[in-house]
N, CA and C of each residue as an Amber inpcrd file, in Angstrom:
protein
   447
 101.9690000 156.2020000  98.2750000 100.5090000 156.2500000  98.2540000
  99.9770000 156.4160000  99.6800000  99.1760000 157.4310000  99.8980000
  98.6060000 157.6800000 101.2240000  97.5180000 156.6510000 101.5150000
  97.5170000 156.1720000 102.7320000  96.4910000 155.2260000 103.1570000
  95.4900000 155.9480000 104.0460000  94.2240000 155.6720000 103.8310000
  93.2080000 156.2330000 104.6990000  92.7280000 157.5970000 104.2630000
  91.9770000 158.2010000 105.1810000  91.3610000 159.5060000 104.9330000
  91.6480000 160.4380000 106.0990000  91.7690000 161.7210000 105.7570000
  91.9220000 162.7690000 106.7670000  90.7170000 163.7010000 106.6120000
  89.9250000 163.8000000 107.6940000  88.6560000 164.5230000 107.6500000
  88.6870000 165.6740000 108.6530000  88.3700000 166.8820000 108.1870000
  88.2500000 168.0460000 109.0710000  86.8270000 168.0600000 109.6250000
  86.7050000 168.2160000 110.9500000  85.3980000 168.1660000 111.6100000
  85.2150000 169.4350000 112.4380000  84.0850000 170.1270000 112.2220000
  83.7950000 171.3000000 113.0480000  82.3050000 171.4130000 113.2990000
  81.9510000 172.3190000 114.2050000  80.5550000 172.4200000 114.6200000
  80.2550000 173.8110000 115.1620000  78.9730000 174.1090000 115.2070000
  78.4800000 175.2980000 115.8990000  79.1360000 176.5950000 115.4180000
  79.0610000 176.8360000 114.0940000  79.5880000 178.0960000 113.5670000
  78.6740000 179.2720000 113.9160000  77.3860000 179.0450000 114.0100000
  76.4400000 180.1240000 114.3520000  76.7050000 181.3860000 113.5300000
  76.7530000 181.2320000 112.1950000  76.9140000 182.3290000 111.2280000
  78.3270000 182.8900000 111.1020000  79.3040000 182.3670000 111.8080000
  80.6480000 182.9490000 111.6980000  81.7140000 181.9240000 112.0840000
  82.9480000 182.2870000 111.7390000  84.0940000 181.4460000 112.0810000
  85.3390000 182.3200000 112.0550000  86.3970000 181.8980000 112.7160000
  87.6160000 182.7080000 112.7580000  88.2500000 182.8430000 111.3710000
  88.8380000 184.0090000 111.0910000  89.5280000 184.1900000 109.8080000
  90.6090000 183.1140000 109.6530000  90.7470000 182.6270000 108.4420000
  91.7780000 181.6320000 108.1720000  91.3790000 180.1930000 108.4360000
  90.1850000 179.9650000 109.0040000  89.7810000 178.5870000 109.2920000
  89.6990000 177.7350000 108.0240000  89.0690000 178.2100000 106.9470000
  89.0360000 177.3690000 105.7470000  90.4450000 176.9910000 105.2580000
  91.3720000 177.9030000 105.3040000  92.7440000 177.6080000 104.8640000
  93.3700000 176.5030000 105.7130000  93.0120000 176.4520000 106.9850000
  93.5610000 175.4140000 107.8690000  92.9940000 174.0360000 107.5350000
  91.8920000 174.0010000 106.7800000  91.2640000 172.7280000 106.4200000
  91.6730000 172.2450000 105.0300000  92.5540000 172.9970000 104.3520000
  93.0390000 172.5660000 103.0360000  93.7320000 171.2250000 103.2010000
  93.5620000 170.3800000 102.2210000  94.1710000 169.0630000 102.2780000
  93.2600000 168.0030000 102.8710000  92.1020000 168.4050000 103.3770000
  91.1500000 167.4260000 103.9090000  90.5710000 166.6100000 102.7500000
  90.3260000 165.3390000 103.0110000  89.6410000 164.5000000 102.0240000
  88.1380000 164.7650000 102.0450000  87.6310000 165.1000000 103.2230000
  86.2370000 165.5060000 103.4090000  86.2020000 166.5070000 104.5500000
  85.1130000 167.2760000 104.6160000  84.8680000 168.1980000 105.7260000
  83.4770000 167.8740000 106.2680000  83.3930000 167.6930000 107.5790000
  82.1180000 167.3810000 108.2220000  81.7540000 168.5170000 109.1650000
  80.5310000 169.0440000 109.0340000  80.0140000 170.0770000 109.9460000
  78.8870000 169.4410000 110.7500000  78.9910000 169.5230000 112.0730000
  78.0610000 168.8150000 112.9510000  76.9010000 169.6780000 113.4540000
  76.4890000 170.6520000 112.6700000  75.2610000 171.3810000 112.9560000
  75.4220000 172.7310000 113.6180000  74.3250000 173.4840000 113.5800000
  74.2550000 174.8830000 113.9890000  75.1580000 175.7580000 113.1160000
  74.9600000 175.6050000 111.8080000  75.5720000 176.4750000 110.8170000
  74.8780000 177.8300000 110.9100000  73.5570000 177.7920000 110.9860000
  72.6100000 178.9120000 110.9240000  72.4490000 179.3460000 109.4760000
  73.1270000 180.3800000 109.0150000  72.9680000 180.8160000 107.6210000
  73.7850000 179.9160000 106.6940000  73.1460000 179.2460000 105.7180000
  73.8740000 178.3470000 104.8260000  75.0640000 179.0070000 104.1100000
  74.9540000 180.3080000 103.8170000  76.0590000 180.9860000 103.1290000
  77.3440000 181.0270000 103.9730000  77.2190000 180.7530000 105.2600000
  78.3980000 180.6580000 106.1270000  79.3730000 179.5990000 105.6090000
  78.8610000 178.6160000 104.8900000  79.6900000 177.4960000 104.4340000
  80.3120000 177.6940000 103.0520000  80.0310000 178.8180000 102.3830000
  80.4880000 179.0080000 101.0030000  81.9960000 178.8400000 100.8390000
  82.7890000 179.4040000 101.7190000  84.2450000 179.3180000 101.5970000
  84.7390000 177.8760000 101.7810000  84.0360000 177.1060000 102.6050000
  84.4110000 175.6990000 102.8160000  84.0500000 174.8620000 101.5870000
  82.9290000 175.1820000 100.9480000  82.5230000 174.4910000  99.7260000
  83.5730000 174.7220000  98.6360000  84.0870000 175.9510000  98.5390000
  85.0730000 176.2900000  97.5060000  86.4000000 175.5600000  97.6970000
  86.6620000 175.0130000  98.8800000  87.9010000 174.2570000  99.0940000
  87.9560000 173.0170000  98.2070000  86.7900000 172.4510000  97.8620000
  86.7530000 171.3340000  96.9340000  86.3390000 169.9890000  97.4860000
  86.8500000 169.5690000  98.6580000  86.4310000 168.2480000  99.1580000
  84.9460000 168.2400000  99.5080000  84.3370000 167.0600000  99.5180000
  82.9280000 166.9930000  99.9120000  82.7150000 167.6090000 101.3020000
  81.6550000 168.4060000 101.4220000  81.2590000 169.0000000 102.6990000
  79.9420000 168.3570000 103.1030000  79.9550000 167.6350000 104.2150000
  78.7540000 166.9740000 104.7190000  78.2800000 167.7260000 105.9480000
  76.9850000 168.0010000 106.0080000  76.4140000 168.8240000 107.0710000
  75.1940000 168.1230000 107.6610000  75.1090000 168.1270000 108.9960000
  73.8770000 167.6920000 109.6500000  73.1990000 168.9150000 110.2520000
  71.8870000 168.8400000 110.3580000  71.0740000 169.9420000 110.8630000
  71.1810000 170.0460000 112.3830000  71.4190000 171.2620000 112.8590000
  71.4310000 171.5220000 114.2920000  70.1250000 172.1470000 114.7430000
  69.9690000 172.3120000 116.0290000  68.7320000 172.8680000 116.5710000
  68.5510000 174.3480000 116.2450000  69.5950000 175.0370000 115.7930000
  69.4780000 176.4480000 115.3940000  69.4010000 176.6200000 113.8790000
  69.4150000 175.5220000 113.1400000  69.3910000 175.5870000 111.6810000
  67.9630000 175.5680000 111.1430000  67.7390000 176.3540000 110.0820000
  66.4340000 176.3620000 109.4360000  66.4690000 175.6690000 108.0850000
  67.6700000 175.2810000 107.6240000  67.7930000 174.5770000 106.3460000
  67.4240000 173.1160000 106.5670000  66.1920000 172.7730000 106.2400000
  65.7110000 171.4150000 106.4950000  66.1580000 170.4280000 105.4120000
  66.9540000 170.8940000 104.4430000  67.5020000 169.9560000 103.4590000
  68.6710000 169.1710000 104.0600000  69.2570000 169.6820000 105.1380000
  70.3120000 168.9410000 105.8170000  69.6570000 167.8580000 106.6740000
  70.2280000 166.6620000 106.6840000  69.6490000 165.5970000 107.5060000
  69.9050000 165.8270000 108.9910000  69.0580000 165.2640000 109.8290000
  69.2720000 165.3350000 111.2810000  70.4500000 164.4690000 111.7060000
  70.7250000 163.4270000 110.9350000  71.8490000 162.5360000 111.2320000
  72.3440000 161.9150000 109.9360000  73.6080000 161.5210000 109.9340000
  74.1960000 160.8090000 108.8090000  74.8460000 159.5300000 109.3070000
  74.5950000 158.4470000 108.6150000  75.2180000 157.1550000 108.8820000
  76.2490000 156.9770000 107.7680000  77.5290000 157.0660000 108.1110000
  78.5900000 157.0120000 107.1060000  79.5440000 155.8670000 107.3820000
  80.0850000 155.3100000 106.3100000  81.1820000 154.3610000 106.4750000
  82.3600000 154.8800000 105.6680000  83.4970000 155.0120000 106.3210000
  84.7210000 155.4670000 105.6850000  85.8360000 154.5030000 106.0560000
  86.5000000 153.9690000 105.0320000  87.6300000 153.0670000 105.2550000
  87.2640000 151.8990000 106.1680000  86.0190000 151.4300000 106.0570000
  85.5850000 150.2930000 106.8530000  85.1640000 150.6280000 108.2690000
  85.0430000 151.9170000 108.5960000  84.6350000 152.3540000 109.9420000
  83.2940000 153.0680000 109.8240000  82.3530000 152.7080000 110.6780000
  81.0010000 153.2810000 110.6210000  80.8570000 154.4100000 111.6450000
  80.3800000 155.5560000 111.1580000  80.2140000 156.7600000 111.9660000
  78.7680000 157.2220000 111.9660000  78.3120000 157.7540000 113.1020000
  77.0400000 158.4600000 113.1830000  77.3690000 159.9250000 113.4140000
  76.9130000 160.7830000 112.5020000  77.0810000 162.2200000 112.6540000
  75.7280000 162.7980000 113.0180000  75.6940000 163.5980000 114.0850000
  74.4610000 164.2110000 114.5390000  74.8190000 165.4860000 115.3050000
  73.8650000 166.3430000 115.5250000  74.1610000 167.5650000 116.2860000
  74.0100000 167.3100000 117.7820000  72.8240000 166.8940000 118.1840000
  72.5700000 166.6390000 119.6070000  72.8990000 165.1740000 119.8790000
  73.7740000 164.9110000 120.8520000  74.1500000 163.5150000 121.0970000
  72.9720000 162.6850000 121.5750000  72.8230000 161.4750000 121.0360000
  71.7470000 160.6080000 121.5060000  72.0290000 160.1320000 122.9320000
  71.0140000 159.6680000 123.6150000  71.1830000 159.1690000 124.9830000
  72.1250000 157.9680000 125.0060000  72.0490000 157.1600000 123.9520000
  72.9900000 156.0410000 123.8240000  73.2720000 155.8140000 122.3500000
  74.4160000 155.1940000 122.0800000  74.8110000 154.9750000 120.6990000
  73.9720000 153.8730000 120.0680000  73.4830000 154.0970000 118.8650000
  72.8190000 153.0080000 118.1560000  73.8280000 151.8910000 117.8960000
  73.3500000 150.6820000 117.7730000  74.2300000 149.5330000 117.5540000
  74.9580000 149.6360000 116.2240000  76.1770000 149.1330000 116.1960000
  76.9150000 149.0010000 114.9550000  77.8320000 150.1460000 114.5920000
  77.9030000 151.1820000 115.3990000  78.7670000 152.3270000 115.0880000
  80.0640000 152.2550000 115.8880000  81.1640000 152.6200000 115.2410000
  82.4460000 152.7080000 115.9350000  82.5400000 154.0350000 116.6880000
  81.9010000 155.0860000 116.1240000  81.9940000 156.4120000 116.7410000
  80.7420000 157.2280000 116.4730000  80.3810000 158.0470000 117.4510000
  79.3200000 159.0410000 117.3340000  80.0010000 160.4020000 117.3870000
  79.8140000 161.2080000 116.3500000  80.3570000 162.5640000 116.3170000
  79.1950000 163.5320000 116.4660000  79.3350000 164.4670000 117.3930000
  78.2490000 165.4210000 117.6480000  78.8080000 166.7870000 118.0120000
  77.9380000 167.7710000 117.9760000  78.2540000 169.1300000 118.4080000
  77.3660000 169.4510000 119.5910000  76.7590000 170.6360000 119.5530000
  75.7180000 171.0940000 120.4650000  76.2080000 171.5490000 121.8370000
  77.0970000 170.8370000 122.4680000  77.4970000 171.1720000 123.8410000
  78.5240000 172.2970000 123.8970000  79.1850000 172.5980000 122.7770000
  80.2370000 173.6120000 122.6910000  81.4580000 173.2350000 123.5310000
  81.5930000 171.9570000 123.8520000  82.7120000 171.4560000 124.6660000
  83.3240000 170.2440000 123.9500000  84.6550000 170.2250000 123.7520000
  85.2820000 169.0660000 123.1130000  85.0460000 167.7910000 123.9230000
  85.0020000 166.6700000 123.1890000  84.7690000 165.3790000 123.8430000
  85.5370000 164.2960000 123.0980000  86.1120000 163.4120000 123.8540000
  86.7460000 162.2100000 123.3070000  86.7150000 161.1610000 124.4070000
  85.6980000 160.3170000 124.3640000  85.5800000 159.2680000 125.3760000
  84.9330000 158.0360000 124.7840000  85.1950000 156.9070000 125.4090000
  84.6130000 155.6470000 124.9790000  83.5810000 155.2190000 126.0110000
  82.3540000 155.0080000 125.5430000  81.2690000 154.5340000 126.3970000
  80.6170000 153.3530000 125.7060000  80.5230000 152.2490000 126.4000000
  79.8870000 151.0660000 125.8380000  80.5310000 150.5860000 124.5500000
  81.8380000 150.7590000 124.4330000  82.5520000 150.3110000 123.2500000
  82.4490000 151.2360000 122.0490000  81.8200000 152.4080000 122.2140000
  81.6600000 153.3790000 121.1330000  82.4220000 154.6470000 121.5060000
  83.1570000 155.1890000 120.5410000  83.8990000 156.4260000 120.7940000
  82.9910000 157.6230000 120.5170000  82.9030000 158.5210000 121.4850000
  82.0840000 159.7360000 121.3960000  83.0280000 160.9100000 121.1730000
  82.8130000 161.6480000 120.0730000  83.7200000 162.7210000 119.6880000
  82.9610000 164.0150000 119.4100000  83.4920000 165.1040000 119.9330000
  82.9360000 166.4310000 119.6860000  84.1300000 167.3530000 119.4400000
  84.1520000 168.0740000 118.3010000  85.2740000 168.9600000 118.0160000
  85.2480000 170.2630000 118.8090000  84.2580000 170.4280000 119.6710000
  84.1030000 171.6880000 120.3890000  83.3870000 172.7040000 119.5120000
  83.4470000 173.9450000 119.8950000  82.7430000 175.0110000 119.1840000
  83.7470000 175.9480000 118.5410000  83.4920000 176.3120000 117.3000000
  84.4030000 177.1820000 116.5730000  84.1540000 178.6640000 116.8880000
  83.0090000 178.9950000 117.5140000  82.7090000 180.4090000 117.7850000
  82.5550000 180.7490000 119.2580000  81.8060000 179.9560000 120.0100000
  81.5110000 180.3020000 121.4090000  81.7090000 179.0860000 122.3150000
  82.9650000 178.7400000 122.6010000  83.1870000 177.5830000 123.4740000
  82.6650000 177.8500000 124.8800000  82.3730000 176.7830000 125.5980000
  81.8860000 176.9010000 126.9800000  82.9490000 176.4290000 127.9550000
  82.8470000 176.9150000 129.1570000  83.7770000 176.4960000 130.2020000
  85.1940000 176.9380000 129.8960000  86.1460000 176.0610000 130.1360000
  87.5600000 176.3690000 129.9160000  88.0210000 176.0850000 128.4940000
  87.1220000 175.6360000 127.6450000  87.4910000 175.2410000 126.2840000
  87.8470000 176.4610000 125.4320000  88.7530000 176.2470000 124.4750000
  89.0860000 177.2660000 123.4800000  88.3040000 176.9500000 122.2040000
  88.2340000 177.9210000 121.2870000  87.6310000 177.6360000 119.9850000
  88.4380000 176.5090000 119.3420000  87.7320000 175.5540000 118.7270000
  88.4600000 174.4010000 118.1830000  87.6990000 173.7080000 117.0670000
  88.4640000 172.9620000 116.2710000  87.9400000 171.9980000 115.3160000
  88.8190000 170.7660000 115.4720000  88.5850000 169.7310000 114.6720000
  89.3820000 168.5180000 114.8460000  89.7150000 167.8840000 113.5010000
  90.8020000 167.1260000 113.5060000  91.1730000 166.2710000 112.3910000
  90.9130000 164.8430000 112.7960000  90.1510000 164.1370000 111.9890000
  89.8600000 162.7230000 112.1780000  90.6130000 161.9680000 111.0870000
  91.3690000 160.9740000 111.4850000  92.0830000 160.1460000 110.5180000
  91.5800000 158.7240000 110.6660000  91.2610000 158.1200000 109.5370000
  90.7170000 156.7670000 109.5330000  91.3490000 155.9910000 108.3860000
  91.6770000 154.7390000 108.6540000  92.2590000 153.9090000 107.6070000
  92.3490000 152.4580000 108.0200000  92.2760000 151.5830000 107.0270000
  92.4040000 150.1440000 107.2500000  91.4730000 149.6310000 108.3510000
  90.2490000 150.1300000 108.3340000  89.2490000 149.6430000 109.2790000
  89.3690000 150.1860000 110.6850000  90.1690000 151.2500000 110.8830000
  90.3500000 151.8070000 112.2380000  90.2710000 153.3270000 112.2230000
  89.7370000 153.8500000 113.3020000  89.8230000 155.2770000 113.5590000
  91.2180000 155.4540000 114.1560000  92.1370000 156.0130000 113.3740000
  93.5330000 156.0340000 113.8050000  93.9130000 157.2490000 114.6450000
  93.2230000 158.3870000 114.4400000  93.5190000 159.5260000 115.3200000
  92.3910000 160.5460000 115.3210000  92.3240000 161.2700000 116.4170000
  91.4050000 162.4010000 116.6130000  92.2530000 163.4920000 117.2450000
  92.5080000 164.5400000 116.4720000  93.3900000 165.6000000 116.9320000
  92.5980000 166.9030000 117.0450000  92.4470000 167.3940000 118.2680000
  91.7610000 168.6590000 118.5100000  92.7160000 169.7960000 118.1920000
  92.2530000 170.7810000 117.4130000  93.0780000 171.9220000 117.0230000
  92.4500000 173.1850000 117.5820000  93.1600000 173.8490000 118.4560000
  92.6970000 175.1390000 118.9970000  92.8890000 176.2270000 117.9600000
  91.9050000 177.1200000 117.8610000  91.9470000 178.1810000 116.8450000
  92.0880000 179.5300000 117.5210000
């Protein structure tokens, strides 16, 4: 019996993504998109994979049905999903996941882990196109694995 959850996390598709990306996310328990989808139909292939797809609204998105932020608890761990990172983490979260900067991030500030999967279409600086696998179980964020595409 598998313990915990494996979540595929990506951001900043801006209407496109590399061929084969949905196939690389097969087996995810959930898929989280951290904003700047742009055209909602960009997500159709990810929806067809089957696991729940959770999306937050980015500054380039016009679909106002997506929330600006999501407060989620998975396996006893509380996450804040948002597109633009807040100036500081709200109290009570183990991790803040965000997009917007187009640069991967994994750092702990004030006891909160800040995570960004990078950009799947137009990375900045020395970064490559990327998404991430988040693994959580038994009340802990057990791994964050950046995957270059």
